[in-house]
N, C-alpha and C positions, 0 to 999 in steps of 0.2 A: 856734180858740177865742180870743177876745180876752183880753188880760191885764188883771187888775184892779190898780188902784193902791190901795195900802194904806199908811197911815201908822200908826206906833205910838209913843206917848210912854211910855217905860218908867217914868218917875218917877210919872206919873199912872195907869199901867196902863190906858191908853185907846187904842183903835184906831179908825180911820175907814176904811171901805171905800167908795171912790168908784165909782159906777156910771155915770159920764159919760165922754165922750171928754176926755182931758186938755187938748185944744186948746180946748174949749168953756168959756166963762165962764158957768156956770150958778149961779143963786142959789137958796138954799133959802127958800121963803116959808112953809112949814108944817112943823112937826115933830110927830111922833106918838111918844109914849113908850109902849113896850110894857109891859104889866102886869109889874112886877118879880117878882111871885109866880109867874106863868105861865112866865117865862123864867129864873127864879132869878138875877136880876141886873138891870142897867140896859142896855137896848138902845133906841136912839132911831132912828126912821126919818125921813129928810129928803125932802121933796117939792118939786118946782118949781111954777111958776105954772100948768102944765097938769095938775098932779096926778100927774106921773110920779115914781117913786122914784129919787132921785139919789144917795143915800148912806146908810150905816148906821154909827152910832156905837156902839161896844161898850165899856162900862166894865167893869172887872175882866176885861179882855181875856185876860190870862194864863190864866184858868180857863175861858174861853169859846171861844177860837179855837185852831186847831192851831198847835203850836210852829213848824212850818216856815213858816207864813204870817207869824207875828210876826218870825221871823228874817230873812225876805226883805223885810219892810216897810221903808219909808223911816222914818228916825228923826229927826223935826224938831228934837230937842234936840242932835243931833250933825251934821246935814247939812241942807241946804235942801230943803224939801218941794215 
């Protein structure tokens, strides 16, 4: 199973889950905001030019993602992402 790259900014309580190969330079061309009522928060989906899902932004990540994932995530405020 492939490892996911996850970054977590504790000050903003925001996480980003990358669904692309770290070697690829993929750009988001479209963002879809999930209905905050349906997901009880803010979750945004990023898509590339072919319509493939390339990343997931999770706001209020501390209450949405498992603690082990946030602990193992890269922290851009203390290390390079």
